[in-house]
BAGU-405116 format. One record per atom (N, C-alpha, C): x, y, z; residue in three letters; atom name. Coordinates in steps of 0.2 Angstrom, whole numbers, plus 5000, padded with zeros to 4 digits. Each point is the difference from the previous one (the first is absolute). Layout:
<nodes>
NODE    c1    c2    c3  residu  atome
NODE     X     Y     Z     ALA     CA
...
</nodes>
This chain:
<nodes>
NODE    c1    c2    c3  residu  atome
NODE  5628  5077  5311     MET      N
NODE  5003  5006  4997     MET     CA
NODE  5007  5001  5003     MET      C
NODE  5005  5001  4996     LYS      N
NODE  5007  5001  5003     LYS     CA
NODE  5000  5007  5003     LYS      C
NODE  5003  5000  5006     LYS      N
NODE  5001  5007  5003     LYS     CA
NODE  5005  5004  4997     LYS      C
NODE  4999  5006  4999     ILE      N
NODE  5005  5005  4997     ILE     CA
NODE  5003  5004  5006     ILE      C
NODE  5006  4998  5001     ASP      N
NODE  5003  5004  5006     ASP     CA
NODE  5003  5007  4998     ASP      C
NODE  5004  5000  4994     HIS      N
NODE  5003  5006  4998     HIS     CA
NODE  4999  5000  4992     HIS      C
NODE  4998  5005  4997     LEU      N
NODE  4999  5000  4993     LEU     CA
NODE  5003  5007  4997     LEU      C
NODE  5005  5000  4996     SER      N
NODE  5002  5006  4997     SER     CA
NODE  4994  5004  4996     SER      C
NODE  5001  5006  4999     ILE      N
NODE  4995  5004  4997     ILE     CA
NODE  4999  4997  4992     ILE      C
NODE  5006  4998  4998     GLU      N
NODE  5000  4997  4993     GLU     CA
NODE  4996  4994  5000     GLU      C
NODE  5001  4995  5004     LEU      N
NODE  4997  4994  5000     LEU     CA
NODE  4993  5001  5002     LEU      C
NODE  4998  5005  5004     LEU      N
NODE  4993  5001  5002     LEU     CA
NODE  4996  5002  4994     LEU      C
NODE  5003  5005  4996     TRP      N
NODE  4996  5002  4994     TRP     CA
NODE  5001  4994  4994     TRP      C
NODE  5005  4997  5000     ASP      N
NODE  5000  4994  4995     ASP     CA
NODE  4995  4995  5001     ASP      C
NODE  4999  4999  5007     SER      N
NODE  4994  4995  5002     SER     CA
NODE  4993  5003  4998     SER      C
NODE  4999  5006  5002     LEU      N
NODE  4994  5003  4999     LEU     CA
NODE  4998  5001  4993     LEU      C
NODE  5005  5002  4996     LEU      N
NODE  4999  5001  4993     LEU     CA
NODE  5001  4994  4996     LEU      C
NODE  5000  4994  5003     SER      N
NODE  5002  4994  4996     SER     CA
NODE  4994  4997  4996     SER      C
NODE  4994  5003  5001     ARG      N
NODE  4994  4997  4997     ARG     CA
NODE  4998  4993  5002     ARG      C
NODE  5003  4998  5005     GLU      N
NODE  4999  4993  5003     GLU     CA
NODE  4996  5001  5006     GLU      C
NODE  4993  4998  4999     PRO      N
NODE  4996  5002  5006     PRO     CA
NODE  5002  4997  5007     PRO      C
NODE  5002  4994  5000     GLU      N
NODE  5002  4997  5007     GLU     CA
NODE  5007  5004  5003     GLU      C
NODE  5004  5002  4995     LYS      N
NODE  5006  5003  5003     LYS     CA
NODE  4998  5007  5002     LYS      C
NODE  4995  5003  4996     ILE      N
NODE  4998  5007  5002     ILE     CA
NODE  4996  5000  5007     ILE      C
NODE  4996  4995  5001     LYS      N
NODE  4996  4999  5006     LYS     CA
NODE  5005  4999  5006     LYS      C
NODE  5005  4995  4999     SER      N
NODE  5004  4999  5005     SER     CA
NODE  5004  5006  5002     SER      C
NODE  5003  5003  4996     THR      N
NODE  5004  5006  5001     THR     CA
NODE  4995  5006  5004     THR      C
NODE  4995  5001  4997     PHE      N
NODE  4995  5005  5003     PHE     CA
NODE  4998  4998  5007     PHE      C
NODE  4999  4993  5001     HIS      N
NODE  4998  4998  5007     HIS     CA
NODE  5005  5001  5005     HIS      C
NODE  5006  5000  4998     HIS      N
NODE  5005  5001  5005     HIS     CA
NODE  5002  5007  5002     HIS      C
NODE  4997  5005  4996     LEU      N
NODE  5001  5007  5002     LEU     CA
NODE  4996  5002  5006     LEU      C
NODE  5002  5005  5003     ASN      N
NODE  4996  5003  5006     ASN     CA
NODE  4995  5005  4997     ASN      C
NODE  4995  5003  5004     GLN      N
NODE  4995  5004  4997     GLN     CA
NODE  5003  5006  4997     GLN      C
NODE  5005  5003  5003     SER      N
NODE  5003  5006  4997     SER     CA
NODE  5004  4999  4993     SER      C
NODE  5003  4994  5000     GLU      N
NODE  5003  4998  4994     GLU     CA
NODE  4995  4999  4994     GLU      C
NODE  4995  4996  5002     ARG      N
NODE  4994  4999  4995     ARG     CA
NODE  4997  5006  4997     ARG      C
NODE  4999  5005  5005     SER      N
NODE  4997  5007  4997     SER     CA
NODE  5005  5003  4996     SER      C
NODE  5007  5000  5001     ALA      N
NODE  5005  5003  4996     ALA     CA
NODE  5000  4997  4993     ALA      C
NODE  5000  4993  5000     VAL      N
NODE  5000  4996  4994     VAL     CA
NODE  4994  5002  4996     VAL      C
NODE  4994  5000  5003     ILE      N
NODE  4994  5002  4996     ILE     CA
NODE  5000  5007  4997     ILE      C
NODE  5003  5004  5004     GLU      N
NODE  5000  5007  4998     GLU     CA
NODE  5005  5001  4994     GLU      C
NODE  5006  4996  5000     HIS      N
NODE  5004  5000  4995     HIS     CA
NODE  4998  4997  4994     HIS      C
NODE  4996  4994  5000     LEU      N
NODE  4997  4997  4995     LEU     CA
NODE  4995  5004  4996     LEU      C
NODE  4996  5004  5004     ASN      N
NODE  4995  5005  4997     ASN     CA
NODE  5003  5005  4996     ASN      C
NODE  5006  5003  5003     ARG      N
NODE  5004  5005  4996     ARG     CA
NODE  5003  4997  4994     ARG      C
NODE  5002  4994  5000     MET      N
NODE  5003  4996  4994     MET     CA
NODE  4994  5000  4994     MET      C
NODE  4994  4999  5002     THR      N
NODE  4995  4999  4995     THR     CA
NODE  4997  5006  4998     THR      C
NODE  5001  5006  5003     THR      N
NODE  4997  5006  4998     THR     CA
NODE  5005  5006  4998     THR      C
NODE  5007  4999  5002     GLU      N
NODE  5005  5005  4998     GLU     CA
NODE  5003  4999  4993     GLU      C
NODE  5002  5005  4997     ASP      N
NODE  5004  4999  4994     ASP     CA
NODE  5007  4998  5002     ASP      C
NODE  5004  4997  4995     GLY      N
NODE  5007  4998  5002     GLY     CA
NODE  5001  4993  5001     GLY      C
NODE  4995  4996  5001     TRP      N
NODE  5000  4993  5001     TRP     CA
NODE  4999  4996  4994     TRP      C
NODE  5004  4995  4999     HIS      N
NODE  5000  4996  4994     HIS     CA
NODE  4993  4996  5000     HIS      C
NODE  4997  4999  4994     PRO      N
NODE  4993  4997  5000     PRO     CA
NODE  5000  4993  5003     PRO      C
NODE  5006  4996  5000     GLU      N
NODE  5000  4994  5003     GLU     CA
NODE  5000  5001  5008     GLU      C
NODE  5003  5005  5002     GLN      N
NODE  5000  5001  5008     GLN     CA
NODE  4993  5002  5002     GLN      C
NODE  4997  5004  4996     LYS      N
NODE  4993  5002  5001     LYS     CA
NODE  4995  4994  5001     LYS      C
NODE  5001  4996  4995     ASN      N
NODE  4996  4994  5000     ASN     CA
NODE  5001  4995  5006     ASN      C
NODE  5007  4999  5001     SER      N
NODE  5001  4997  5006     SER     CA
NODE  4997  5003  5007     SER      C
NODE  5001  5006  5000     ALA      N
NODE  4997  5004  5006     ALA     CA
NODE  4992  4998  5000     ALA      C
NODE  4997  5001  4995     LEU      N
NODE  4993  4998  5000     LEU     CA
NODE  4998  4993  5002     LEU      C
NODE  5004  4996  4998     ILE      N
NODE  4999  4993  5002     ILE     CA
NODE  5001  4999  5007     ILE      C
NODE  5005  5003  5003     VAL      N
NODE  5001  5000  5007     VAL     CA
NODE  4994  5003  5004     VAL      C
NODE  4998  5005  4998     LEU      N
NODE  4995  5004  5003     LEU     CA
NODE  4993  4995  5000     LEU      C
NODE  4999  4997  4994     GLN      N
NODE  4994  4996  5000     GLN     CA
NODE  5001  4994  5005     GLN      C
NODE  5006  4997  5000     ILE      N
NODE  5001  4994  5005     ILE     CA
NODE  4999  5003  5007     ILE      C
NODE  5003  5005  5002     ILE      N
NODE  4999  5003  5006     ILE     CA
NODE  4993  5001  5002     ILE      C
NODE  4996  5003  4995     GLU      N
NODE  4993  5002  5002     GLU     CA
NODE  4996  4993  5001     GLU      C
NODE  5002  4995  4996     LYS      N
NODE  4996  4994  5001     LYS     CA
NODE  5002  4997  5007     LYS      C
NODE  5007  5000  5002     LEU      N
NODE  5002  4998  5006     LEU     CA
NODE  4997  5003  5006     LEU      C
NODE  5000  5007  5000     THR      N
NODE  4997  5003  5005     THR     CA
NODE  4993  5000  5001     THR      C
NODE  4996  4999  4994     LYS      N
NODE  4993  4999  5001     LYS     CA
NODE  4999  4993  5002     LYS      C
NODE  5004  4995  4999     GLY      N
NODE  4999  4993  5002     GLY     CA
NODE  5001  5000  5008     GLY      C
NODE  5005  5004  5002     ASN      N
NODE  5001  5000  5007     ASN     CA
NODE  4994  5004  5004     ASN      C
NODE  4997  5004  4997     LYS      N
NODE  4994  5004  5003     LYS     CA
NODE  4994  4996  5001     LYS      C
NODE  4999  4995  4995     GLN      N
NODE  4994  4996  5000     GLN     CA
NODE  5001  4994  5005     GLN      C
NODE  5006  4999  5003     LYS      N
NODE  5001  4994  5004     LYS     CA
NODE  4997  5002  5007     LYS      C
</nodes>
């Protein structure tokens, strides 16, 4: 995996909401625990709050599913 040294907030969300599993995993992997928690919290809000475009909600759900699989896989190792 390529190391991400600096990522603008726009590129971070573009990568996470890309619907590309490998890009999502790589981006999430390079976040620290605090950043991961903030991302998950924001994604959960995106899926439950009004005001988000349906495609944004769908993308957020996909990311949450990928993160859940990723974190479950790490716990089983």
